[in-house]
N, C-alpha and C positions, 0 to 999 in steps of 0.2 A: 637746571635741575640740580646739578652737583654743587651749586653755590647756596642752596637753601636747605633747611632741615627737612627730613623725611615727612614730618607732620604737616608740612605745607605743600607737599607734592599733590598734583592732580592724579586721578586714577590712571590716566594715560602715562604720566611720568613714572608712576609706580611700576607699571608694566615694562616701560623702557629700562628702568633701573634694574629690575629683576633680570632682564635679558643681558644687560651690559655687565652687571656684577657676576653673572653666571659665567660669562666668557672671559672676564678680566677680574679675577679675585683680588689682585693687587690694587686695582682701582677701588674696589670696595673697602679694602683696608685703609687706603689713603683717605677716602671719603669719611669713614668712621673716625679716624684720627683727627681730621680737620674739624668735624662737627663736635668732637669731644673738647678740643681746645676752645672752640667758639663758646661752648656751653660754660666752660670754666670762667672765661672772661666776662660773659654776660650775666652769670647767675651766682658768682661767688663774691660775697661782700666781706667775709672775714679773712684777714690776711693769712692766718695760720692754716686755715682750711684750703685756701688757694695754693699755698706752698705744698700741702699734702697732695692735692689733686694734680698739680703740675708735676710733682715727683712721680706719681702713678702714671701720668701721661707720658713722661719722659721714659719710663721703663718700657711702656708699650712701643715707643718709638725705637728703642734699641732692639727690641724683639722683631720689629717689622723689617728692619734693615733697609728702609726707604731713605736714601741719601738726602733728599730734599728736606725731609722732616728733621733729620739730624742737624742740618744747618739752622733751621728754625729753633730747635731745642737749644742749641748752643747760644743763639742770639738772646733767648729769654734768660 
């Protein structure tokens, strides 16, 4: 469930996600950041737009203070 976009979740997965994210808000943040990065790579064809979106994503990473994403951001 956490490896695919919310739009592809079944109704049962939506209920599970709601419960999970309610109890673990940091997991919800991590999921949203991962899906946002996935969206950038899959849907952005214009280089300049990609840089802008990645910069915005990077700013969200800094605010989230999730160490693992900081490693990913520095790699990019």
